[in-house]
C-alpha positions in Angstrom: -0.3 12.1 -6.7 -3.2 10.1 -5.6 -2.9 7.7 -2.7 -5.1 4.7 -1.7 -4.6 3.1 1.7 -5.7 -0.5 2.0 -5.7 -2.2 5.5 -8.3 -4.0 7.5 -7.3 -2.0 10.6 -8.8 1.5 10.8 -6.0 2.4 13.3 -3.4 1.4 10.7 -5.2 3.4 8.0 -5.2 6.5 10.1 -1.6 6.1 11.1 -0.5 5.9 7.5 -2.7 8.8 6.6 -1.3 11.0 9.4 2.3 10.2 8.8 2.2 10.9 5.1 0.9 14.5 5.5 4.2 16.0 4.4 4.0 14.4 1.0 2.1 15.9 -1.9 -0.3 13.0 -1.9 -4.1 13.3 -2.2 -5.8 10.5 -0.3 -8.4 9.4 -2.7 -9.7 6.6 -0.6 -9.2 3.9 2.0 -10.3 0.3 1.8 -10.6 -2.4 4.5 -10.3 -5.3 2.0 -9.1 -6.3 -1.4 -12.4 -6.2 -3.1 -13.1 -2.6 -2.0 -9.6 -1.7 -3.0 -10.0 -3.0 -6.5 -13.2 -1.0 -7.0 -11.3 2.2 -6.1 -8.3 1.3 -8.3 -10.6 0.8 -11.3 -12.4 4.0 -10.7 -9.7 6.4 -9.6 -6.4 4.9 -10.7 -4.3 5.9 -7.7 -0.6 6.5 -8.3 0.5 5.1 -4.9 -1.2 2.3 -2.9 -0.3 1.0 0.6 -1.5 -2.6 0.8 -1.9 -5.0 3.8 -1.4 -8.7 3.1 -3.7 -10.2 5.7 -7.2 -9.0 5.1 -10.7 -10.5 4.9 -12.4 -11.4 1.6 -9.2 -11.1 -0.5 -5.6 -11.3 0.7 -3.0 -8.7 -0.3 -1.1 -10.8 -2.7 -4.2 -11.7 -4.8 -5.2 -8.0 -4.6 -1.8 -7.0 -5.8 -2.0 -9.3 -8.8 -5.3 -7.7 -9.7 -4.1 -4.2 -9.2 -1.1 -4.9 -11.5 -3.6 -6.1 -14.2 -5.8 -3.1 -13.8 -3.2 -0.4 -13.2 0.4 -1.6 -13.8 2.0 1.8 -13.2 0.7 2.0 -9.6 3.5 2.1 -7.0 2.4 -0.4 -4.4 3.9 -0.4 -0.9 3.2 -3.6 1.1 2.7 -3.0 4.8 2.2 -6.2 6.7 2.4 -7.9 10.1 3.6 -11.0 8.4 7.3 -11.1 9.0 8.4 -13.9 6.7 10.7 -12.9 4.0 9.1 -15.1 1.4 5.9 -13.1 1.5 7.9 -9.9 0.9 9.8 -11.4 -2.0 6.6 -12.8 -3.5 4.9 -9.4 -3.3 8.0 -7.7 -4.9 7.9 -10.4 -7.6 4.2 -9.7 -8.3 4.9 -6.0 -8.8 5.1 -4.3 -5.4 7.7 -1.5 -5.2 8.3 -1.7 -1.5 7.8 -3.7 1.6 7.5 -2.8 5.3 6.6 -4.7 8.5 4.2 -3.6 11.1 4.2 -2.0 13.5 5.3 1.0 11.4 6.6 4.2 12.9 6.6 7.6 11.3 10.4 7.5 10.5 10.3 4.1 8.8 7.2 5.1 6.8 8.9 8.3 5.7 12.1 6.5 4.7 10.1 3.9 2.8 8.0 6.6 1.0 11.1 8.7 0.1 12.5 5.6 -1.5 9.2 4.6 -3.2 8.6 8.1 -4.6 12.4 8.7 -5.2 12.3 11.9 -3.1 15.6 13.2 -1.9 15.9 15.4 1.1 
């Protein structure tokens, strides 16, 4: 399965990448904003996408709406520092499959991805 990591923080992108090493995911790209993410989605059709909400140029909700138009079968996991429940519900309503708050730790990320990918231990 192909993974795209979208976050304006390079530290966050590396953290996600490092903690998902156990999964059979090929990281096909990383993007620091929504516009760059959409280019990769159009070109490479990732199966799984981690998506930040607060980014320059295009916010995560707008990006999510565009991703769902381009590639509706993508499994999108929102990972955000915004802790209001409304944003999470809005993202799920727009097509996201999961939602996590930053800071993320390895255990939470693995649990969320097990659920996202329906992987049972």
